[in-house]
C-alpha positions as a Markdown table, in Angstrom:
| # | Residue | x | y | z |
|---|---|---|---|---|
| 1 | Met | 15.3 | 74.7 | 1.4 |
| 2 | Leu | 12.9 | 77.4 | 0.4 |
| 3 | Glu | 9.6 | 77.5 | 2.1 |
| 4 | Gly | 7.0 | 75.7 | 0.1 |
| 5 | Ala | 9.5 | 74.0 | -2.2 |
| 6 | Ala | 8.8 | 70.3 | -3.1 |
| 7 | Pro | 11.1 | 67.7 | -1.6 |
| 8 | Glu | 13.6 | 66.1 | -4.0 |
| 9 | Val | 12.6 | 62.6 | -4.9 |
| 10 | Ala | 15.1 | 60.0 | -6.2 |
| 11 | Pro | 14.4 | 58.4 | -9.5 |
| 12 | Ala | 12.7 | 55.0 | -9.5 |
| 13 | Asn | 15.2 | 52.1 | -9.4 |
| 14 | Lys | 14.4 | 50.1 | -12.4 |
| 15 | Lys | 16.6 | 47.2 | -11.3 |
| 16 | Ala | 14.7 | 46.8 | -8.1 |
| 17 | Gly | 11.5 | 46.6 | -10.2 |
| 18 | Trp | 13.1 | 43.9 | -12.3 |
| 19 | Leu | 13.9 | 42.0 | -9.1 |
| 20 | Val | 10.3 | 42.3 | -7.9 |
| 21 | Ser | 9.0 | 41.1 | -11.3 |
| 22 | Ala | 11.3 | 38.1 | -11.2 |
| 23 | Leu | 10.1 | 37.2 | -7.7 |
| 24 | Val | 6.5 | 37.4 | -8.8 |
| 25 | Thr | 7.3 | 35.4 | -12.0 |
| 26 | Val | 8.9 | 32.6 | -10.1 |
| 27 | Gly | 5.9 | 32.3 | -7.7 |
| 28 | Leu | 3.5 | 32.3 | -10.6 |
| 29 | Leu | 5.4 | 29.6 | -12.5 |
| 30 | Phe | 5.5 | 27.3 | -9.5 |
| 31 | Ser | 1.8 | 27.6 | -9.3 |
| 32 | Ala | 1.4 | 27.0 | -13.0 |
| 33 | Val | 3.5 | 23.8 | -13.1 |
| 34 | Gly | 1.8 | 22.5 | -10.0 |
| 35 | Ile | 4.7 | 22.6 | -7.5 |
| 36 | Gly | 3.3 | 23.5 | -4.1 |
| 37 | Thr | 4.8 | 23.1 | -0.7 |
| 38 | Gly | 3.2 | 19.6 | -0.4 |
| 39 | Glu | 4.8 | 18.5 | -3.6 |
| 40 | Val | 8.4 | 19.5 | -2.8 |
| 41 | Pro | 9.5 | 16.2 | -1.2 |
| 42 | Arg | 8.2 | 14.2 | -4.2 |
| 43 | Val | 9.7 | 16.6 | -6.8 |
| 44 | Leu | 13.1 | 16.5 | -5.0 |
| 45 | Arg | 13.0 | 12.7 | -4.8 |
| 46 | Asn | 12.0 | 12.1 | -8.5 |
| 47 | Glu | 13.5 | 15.1 | -10.3 |
| 48 | Trp | 16.5 | 15.9 | -8.0 |
| 49 | Leu | 18.7 | 17.5 | -10.7 |
| 50 | Pro | 16.4 | 20.3 | -12.1 |
| 51 | Ala | 14.8 | 20.8 | -8.7 |
| 52 | Gly | 18.2 | 21.1 | -7.0 |
| 53 | Ile | 19.3 | 23.7 | -9.6 |
| 54 | Met | 16.1 | 25.6 | -9.2 |
| 55 | Phe | 16.3 | 25.9 | -5.4 |
| 56 | Ala | 20.0 | 26.7 | -5.6 |
| 57 | Leu | 19.3 | 29.6 | -7.9 |
| 58 | Ile | 16.5 | 30.8 | -5.7 |
| 59 | Val | 18.8 | 30.8 | -2.6 |
| 60 | Ala | 21.5 | 32.7 | -4.5 |
| 61 | Gly | 19.1 | 35.2 | -5.9 |
| 62 | Thr | 17.6 | 35.8 | -2.4 |
| 63 | Ala | 21.1 | 36.3 | -1.0 |
| 64 | Cys | 22.0 | 38.9 | -3.7 |
| 65 | Gly | 18.8 | 40.8 | -3.2 |
| 66 | Ala | 19.3 | 40.8 | 0.6 |
| 67 | Ser | 22.8 | 42.1 | 0.2 |
| 68 | Ala | 21.7 | 44.9 | -2.0 |
| 69 | Gly | 19.0 | 46.1 | 0.4 |
| 70 | Trp | 20.7 | 45.5 | 3.8 |
| 71 | Leu | 24.5 | 45.6 | 3.3 |
| 72 | Val | 25.0 | 48.1 | 0.5 |
| 73 | Thr | 23.6 | 51.7 | 0.9 |
| 74 | Gly | 22.5 | 53.1 | -2.5 |
| 75 | Ser | 23.7 | 56.7 | -1.7 |
| 76 | Arg | 27.2 | 55.5 | -0.9 |
| 77 | Asn | 27.7 | 52.9 | -3.6 |
| 78 | Pro | 24.9 | 53.0 | -6.2 |
| 79 | Gln | 26.8 | 51.0 | -8.8 |
| 80 | Lys | 27.4 | 48.1 | -6.5 |
| 81 | Glu | 23.8 | 48.1 | -5.4 |
| 82 | Gly | 22.7 | 48.1 | -9.1 |
| 83 | Arg | 25.0 | 45.2 | -9.9 |
| 84 | Leu | 23.7 | 43.1 | -7.0 |
| 85 | Leu | 20.1 | 43.8 | -8.0 |
| 86 | Ser | 20.7 | 42.9 | -11.6 |
| 87 | Leu | 22.5 | 39.7 | -10.6 |
| 88 | Ser | 19.6 | 38.8 | -8.2 |
| 89 | Ala | 17.0 | 39.4 | -10.9 |
| 90 | Ala | 19.0 | 37.3 | -13.4 |
| 91 | Leu | 19.3 | 34.4 | -10.9 |
| 92 | Phe | 15.6 | 34.5 | -10.3 |
| 93 | Ala | 15.0 | 34.5 | -14.1 |
| 94 | Leu | 17.2 | 31.3 | -14.3 |
| 95 | Ala | 15.3 | 29.8 | -11.4 |
| 96 | Ala | 12.1 | 30.4 | -13.3 |
| 97 | Ile | 13.5 | 28.5 | -16.3 |
| 98 | Ala | 14.7 | 25.7 | -14.0 |
| 99 | Gly | 11.2 | 25.7 | -12.4 |
| 100 | Val | 9.6 | 25.2 | -15.8 |
| 101 | Trp | 12.0 | 22.4 | -16.6 |
| 102 | Thr | 11.2 | 20.7 | -13.2 |
| 103 | Gly | 7.5 | 21.1 | -13.7 |
| 104 | Ile | 7.5 | 19.6 | -17.2 |
| 105 | Ala | 9.7 | 16.7 | -16.0 |
| 106 | Ser | 7.4 | 16.1 | -13.0 |
| 107 | Ala | 4.2 | 16.3 | -15.1 |
| 108 | Arg | 5.6 | 13.7 | -17.5 |
| 109 | Glu | 6.0 | 11.2 | -14.7 |
| 110 | Arg | 3.6 | 8.3 | -14.8 |
| 111 | Pro | 3.8 | 6.3 | -11.5 |
| 112 | Glu | 2.9 | 2.6 | -11.6 |
| 113 | Pro | -0.5 | 1.7 | -10.3 |
| 114 | Gly | -0.7 | 0.5 | -6.7 |
| 115 | Ile | -2.0 | -3.0 | -6.0 |
| 116 | Thr | -2.8 | -4.6 | -2.7 |
| 117 | Val | -3.9 | -8.3 | -2.4 |
| 118 | Ile | -5.4 | -10.2 | 0.5 |
| 119 | Leu | -5.9 | -14.0 | 0.6 |
| 120 | Ala | -9.2 | -14.6 | 2.4 |
| 121 | Thr | -11.7 | -17.3 | 3.1 |
| 122 | Asp | -15.4 | -16.7 | 2.5 |
| 123 | Ala | -18.4 | -17.9 | 4.6 |
| 124 | Gln | -18.6 | -21.1 | 2.5 |
| 125 | Gly | -14.9 | -21.9 | 3.3 |
| 126 | Arg | -13.7 | -21.1 | -0.2 |
| 127 | Arg | -10.4 | -19.3 | -0.6 |
| 128 | Thr | -10.4 | -16.1 | -2.5 |
| 129 | Leu | -8.0 | -13.3 | -3.6 |
| 130 | Gln | -9.4 | -9.9 | -2.8 |
| 131 | Phe | -7.4 | -7.1 | -4.6 |
| 132 | Ala | -7.5 | -3.3 | -4.9 |
| 133 | Val | -6.0 | -1.2 | -7.6 |
| 134 | Thr | -5.4 | 2.6 | -7.2 |
| 135 | Asp | -3.8 | 5.2 | -9.4 |
| 136 | Lys | -4.0 | 9.0 | -9.8 |
| 137 | Gly | -3.0 | 11.8 | -12.2 |
| 138 | Leu | -4.5 | 10.0 | -15.3 |
| 139 | Arg | -5.8 | 11.9 | -18.3 |
| 140 | Ala | -9.4 | 11.6 | -19.3 |
| 141 | Ser | -8.4 | 9.6 | -22.4 |
| 142 | Asp | -6.3 | 7.0 | -20.4 |
| 143 | Lys | -7.6 | 3.5 | -19.9 |
| 144 | Met | -6.4 | 1.1 | -17.2 |
| 145 | Thr | -6.5 | -2.6 | -17.9 |
| 146 | Val | -6.6 | -5.0 | -14.9 |
| 147 | Leu | -5.7 | -8.6 | -15.7 |
| 148 | Val | -5.6 | -11.5 | -13.2 |
| 149 | Gln | -4.1 | -14.8 | -14.4 |
| 150 | Ala | -3.0 | -18.1 | -12.9 |
| 151 | Leu | 0.5 | -19.3 | -13.5 |
| 152 | Ser | 1.3 | -23.0 | -13.9 |
| 153 | Glu | 4.4 | -24.8 | -15.0 |
| 154 | Asp | 4.6 | -27.2 | -17.9 |
| 155 | Asn | 7.0 | -30.2 | -18.1 |
| 156 | Leu | 9.8 | -27.8 | -19.1 |
| 157 | Lys | 9.2 | -25.6 | -16.1 |
| 158 | His | 7.9 | -22.8 | -18.3 |
| 159 | Leu | 5.1 | -20.6 | -16.7 |
| 160 | Ile | 1.9 | -20.8 | -18.6 |
| 161 | Pro | -0.6 | -17.9 | -17.9 |
| 162 | Ile | -4.3 | -18.8 | -17.7 |
| 163 | Pro | -6.5 | -15.7 | -17.7 |
| 164 | Leu | -9.0 | -15.6 | -14.8 |
| 165 | Tyr | -10.3 | -12.0 | -14.7 |
| 166 | Gly | -10.0 | -8.9 | -16.8 |
| 167 | Val | -11.5 | -5.4 | -16.7 |
| 168 | Ser | -10.9 | -2.0 | -18.5 |
| 169 | Leu | -11.3 | 1.1 | -16.3 |
| 170 | Gly | -11.4 | 4.9 | -16.9 |
| 171 | Pro | -10.4 | 7.5 | -14.4 |
| 172 | Asp | -12.9 | 9.5 | -12.4 |
| 173 | Ser | -13.3 | 13.3 | -12.7 |
| 174 | Ser | -10.1 | 13.9 | -10.7 |
| 175 | Gly | -8.0 | 11.6 | -12.7 |
| 176 | Gly | -8.0 | 8.7 | -10.2 |
| 177 | Val | -8.8 | 5.0 | -10.2 |
| 178 | Asp | -9.9 | 3.1 | -7.1 |
| 179 | Tyr | -11.1 | -0.4 | -8.0 |
| 180 | His | -11.8 | -3.5 | -5.9 |
| 181 | Gly | -12.2 | -7.0 | -7.2 |
| 182 | Glu | -12.3 | -10.6 | -6.1 |
| 183 | Val | -11.4 | -14.0 | -7.7 |
| 184 | Gly | -11.5 | -17.5 | -6.4 |
| 185 | Val | -8.2 | -19.3 | -5.8 |
| 186 | Pro | -7.6 | -21.5 | -8.9 |
| 187 | Pro | -7.0 | -25.3 | -8.4 |
| 188 | Ala | -3.6 | -27.0 | -8.7 |
| 189 | Pro | -1.3 | -27.1 | -10.5 |
| 190 | Ala | -1.7 | -23.3 | -10.7 |
| 191 | Asn | 0.3 | -22.3 | -7.6 |
| 192 | Glu | 0.8 | -18.6 | -8.4 |
| 193 | Val | -1.6 | -15.8 | -9.3 |
| 194 | Glu | -0.4 | -12.7 | -11.0 |
| 195 | Ile | -2.3 | -9.4 | -10.9 |
| 196 | Gln | -1.4 | -6.7 | -13.5 |
| 197 | Ala | -2.7 | -3.2 | -13.7 |
| 198 | Ser | -1.4 | -1.2 | -16.7 |
| 199 | Val | -2.0 | 2.2 | -18.3 |
| 200 | Gly | -1.0 | 2.5 | -21.9 |
| 201 | Ala | 1.0 | -0.3 | -23.6 |
| 202 | Arg | 1.2 | -3.3 | -21.3 |
| 203 | His | 4.6 | -5.0 | -20.8 |
| 204 | Lys | 5.5 | -8.3 | -19.1 |
| 205 | Cys | 6.1 | -8.1 | -15.4 |
| 206 | Tyr | 9.5 | -8.5 | -13.9 |
| 207 | Glu | 11.3 | -8.3 | -17.3 |
| 208 | Glu | 13.8 | -5.6 | -18.1 |
| 209 | Gly | 15.1 | -4.2 | -21.3 |
| 210 | Gln | 11.8 | -3.7 | -23.2 |
| 211 | Ala | 11.3 | -0.6 | -25.2 |
| 212 | Glu | 7.6 | -0.3 | -24.4 |
| 213 | Ala | 8.4 | -0.3 | -20.7 |
| 214 | Gln | 9.8 | 3.2 | -21.0 |
| 215 | Thr | 6.4 | 4.7 | -21.8 |
| 216 | Ala | 4.1 | 2.1 | -20.2 |
| 217 | Ser | 2.9 | 2.2 | -16.6 |
| 218 | Thr | 2.3 | -1.4 | -15.3 |
| 219 | Gly | 2.0 | -2.5 | -11.7 |
| 220 | Cys | 2.4 | -6.2 | -10.9 |
| 221 | Val | 1.8 | -8.4 | -7.9 |
| 222 | Thr | 2.4 | -12.2 | -7.9 |
| 223 | Val | 0.8 | -14.2 | -5.0 |
| 224 | His | 2.1 | -17.7 | -4.2 |
| 225 | Ile | -0.7 | -20.1 | -3.2 |
| 226 | Thr | 0.1 | -22.3 | -0.3 |
| 227 | Arg | -2.0 | -25.4 | -0.7 |
| 228 | Leu | -3.9 | -26.6 | 2.4 |
| 229 | Phe | -4.3 | -30.3 | 1.6 |
| 230 | Glu | -7.7 | -31.7 | 2.5 |
| 231 | Lys | -7.9 | -35.0 | 4.2 |
| 232 | Pro | -8.4 | -38.0 | 1.8 |
| 233 | Gln | -11.9 | -39.4 | 1.5 |
| 234 | Leu | -12.0 | -43.0 | 2.6 |
| 235 | Asn | -14.8 | -45.5 | 1.9 |
| 236 | Val | -14.2 | -48.9 | 3.6 |
| 237 | Ser | -16.5 | -51.9 | 3.4 |
| 238 | Trp | -16.2 | -55.7 | 3.7 |
| 239 | Arg | -16.8 | -57.4 | 0.4 |
| 240 | Thr | -18.8 | -60.0 | 2.2 |
| 241 | Pro | -20.1 | -58.7 | 5.5 |
| 242 | Gly | -20.6 | -62.2 | 6.9 |
| 243 | His | -16.9 | -63.2 | 6.9 |
| 244 | Ser | -13.5 | -61.6 | 6.2 |
| 245 | Lys | -12.2 | -64.1 | 3.7 |
| 246 | Ala | -13.4 | -62.0 | 0.7 |
| 247 | Gly | -11.3 | -59.1 | 1.8 |
| 248 | Leu | -11.7 | -55.4 | 2.7 |
| 249 | Lys | -12.6 | -53.0 | -0.1 |
| 250 | Val | -11.1 | -49.5 | 0.2 |
| 251 | Ser | -11.9 | -46.6 | -2.0 |
| 252 | Leu | -9.8 | -43.4 | -1.8 |
| 253 | Ala | -10.2 | -40.0 | -3.3 |
| 254 | Asp | -8.2 | -36.7 | -2.8 |
| 255 | His | -8.2 | -33.4 | -4.6 |
| 256 | Asp | -5.9 | -30.4 | -5.3 |
| 257 | Ile | -2.7 | -32.1 | -4.3 |
| 258 | Asp | -0.6 | -31.5 | -7.3 |
| 259 | Gly | 3.0 | -32.8 | -7.0 |
| 260 | His | 2.1 | -35.0 | -4.0 |
| 261 | Arg | 1.3 | -38.7 | -3.5 |
| 262 | Val | -1.3 | -40.3 | -1.3 |
| 263 | Val | -0.1 | -43.1 | 1.0 |
| 264 | Leu | -2.6 | -45.8 | 2.0 |
| 265 | Arg | -1.7 | -48.2 | 4.9 |
| 266 | Ala | -3.6 | -51.0 | 6.5 |
| 267 | Lys | -2.4 | -52.5 | 9.9 |
| 268 | Asp | -3.6 | -55.0 | 12.4 |
| 269 | Ala | -4.8 | -52.6 | 15.2 |
| 270 | Asn | -3.9 | -55.1 | 17.9 |
| 271 | Thr | -0.5 | -56.4 | 16.8 |
| 272 | His | 0.4 | -53.3 | 14.6 |
| 273 | His | 1.5 | -55.8 | 11.9 |
| 274 | Leu | 1.4 | -54.1 | 8.4 |
| 275 | Leu | -1.1 | -55.7 | 6.2 |
| 276 | Phe | -1.0 | -53.4 | 3.1 |
| 277 | Gln | 0.7 | -50.3 | 1.9 |
| 278 | Ala | 0.5 | -48.4 | -1.4 |
| 279 | Asp | 0.9 | -44.9 | -2.7 |
| 280 | Trp | -0.4 | -43.1 | -5.8 |
| 281 | Pro | 0.6 | -39.9 | -7.5 |
| 282 | Ser | -1.9 | -37.2 | -8.4 |
| 283 | Asn | -3.0 | -36.9 | -12.0 |
| 284 | Ala | -2.6 | -33.8 | -14.2 |
| 285 | Ala | -5.5 | -32.1 | -12.4 |
| 286 | Gly | -4.0 | -32.7 | -9.0 |
| 287 | Asn | -6.5 | -35.4 | -8.0 |
| 288 | Val | -6.3 | -39.1 | -6.9 |
| 289 | Ser | -9.0 | -41.7 | -7.1 |
| 290 | Glu | -8.2 | -45.3 | -6.4 |
| 291 | Ser | -9.8 | -48.5 | -5.2 |
| 292 | Thr | -8.2 | -51.7 | -3.9 |
| 293 | Val | -9.0 | -54.9 | -2.0 |
| 294 | Ile | -7.0 | -55.8 | 1.1 |
| 295 | Val | -6.7 | -59.4 | 2.1 |
| 296 | Val | -7.0 | -59.7 | 5.9 |
| 297 | Pro | -5.6 | -62.7 | 7.8 |
| 298 | Ser | -8.1 | -64.7 | 9.8 |
| 299 | Ser | -6.3 | -63.9 | 13.0 |
| 300 | Thr | -6.8 | -60.1 | 12.6 |
| 301 | Arg | -9.8 | -58.9 | 14.6 |
| 302 | Arg | -9.5 | -55.1 | 14.1 |
| 303 | Val | -8.1 | -53.3 | 11.1 |
| 304 | Cys | -6.7 | -49.7 | 10.9 |
| 305 | Ile | -6.9 | -48.0 | 7.5 |
| 306 | Ala | -5.1 | -44.7 | 7.2 |
| 307 | Ala | -4.4 | -42.4 | 4.2 |
| 308 | Ser | -2.5 | -39.2 | 3.9 |
| 309 | Ala | -1.0 | -36.8 | 1.3 |
| 310 | Thr | 1.3 | -35.2 | 3.9 |
| 311 | Glu | 2.5 | -38.2 | 6.0 |
| 312 | Thr | 4.7 | -41.1 | 4.7 |
| 313 | Arg | 3.5 | -43.5 | 7.5 |
| 314 | Pro | 0.0 | -42.5 | 8.4 |
| 315 | Asn | -1.8 | -44.4 | 11.2 |
| 316 | Cys | -5.1 | -44.3 | 13.2 |
| 317 | Ser | -3.6 | -42.2 | 16.0 |
| 318 | Glu | -2.6 | -39.1 | 14.0 |
| 319 | Arg | -2.9 | -35.9 | 16.0 |
| 320 | Leu | -5.6 | -33.5 | 15.1 |
| 321 | Gly | -4.9 | -30.9 | 12.4 |
| 322 | Thr | -2.9 | -33.2 | 10.0 |
| 323 | Gly | -4.1 | -34.1 | 6.5 |
| 324 | Thr | -4.6 | -37.8 | 7.5 |
| 325 | Ser | -7.9 | -39.8 | 7.4 |
| 326 | Ser | -8.3 | -43.1 | 9.1 |
| 327 | Val | -10.9 | -45.8 | 9.7 |
| 328 | Leu | -10.8 | -48.4 | 12.5 |
| 329 | Thr | -13.0 | -51.4 | 11.6 |
| 330 | Thr | -13.8 | -54.7 | 13.3 |
| 331 | Ala | -13.3 | -57.8 | 11.1 |
| 332 | Pro | -16.2 | -60.2 | 10.8 |
| 333 | Pro | -15.6 | -63.9 | 11.6 |
| 334 | Pro | -13.3 | -65.8 | 9.1 |
């Protein structure tokens, strides 16, 4: 080389430039469609086909680019190097297309709202349903409707919904909803409470094959109410306090026992001889209210009156915690 002569510079490899451009394009597209490292598990789970194609193309393009740079020397085999660079750039271009496909499919997803429910008892002893509804990714124009309804059966065992609570909500500035509410437990015969949270056209819960279900987003929770029967209320008095011949008047009341019967029994507390027994079903509202007069033999000195909606043979020695009420009274002279 002559002194002062400029060194020979190889011409720019346009195919390498295409490869670099493809790499930058793929990265920018991932950012544009919102697929970050934290979103990869969700995208792979929900959109496994386009996401799998995208990642396979990226791996193949990376392998071709690495082969061109590390395994093939340009001065010895420039044509092979050029082909590998072109193939790598083409694979990255296809990966970009698959990335756009994946991003669009992921963006169109509308997950169902999340609902959590707790059955609680307040300071006054009333049972309540405390619920929370959450969702995210909503548009500013979206509206969420929350509906709470009691479900009771008619004579044909068809569920009849009775609205208890309803509210319409809009998303916050980040597209999320976080709402908390509370309703009292309805009385019998409503033994189930359904909570629905829907965005868009609402569809019935737990039913398939509806066209609107494809575009709607409805979350549903049904809570079964286990009835804690209260003890029956007993009012016992001698019709004529001076003697027992007029009989013993007993008034009984019980509430919220739909589908059950109240059993009333009277026994001689000393001989355990049964003096009276009757049972009454609850009415349509789940309540019982009855009065009766029990004839007491002159030989009976103490009478046990017991009533229960949970026991078939209630008596005055029922253990604590059962739904049985009892009264032990001394009979006046005959």
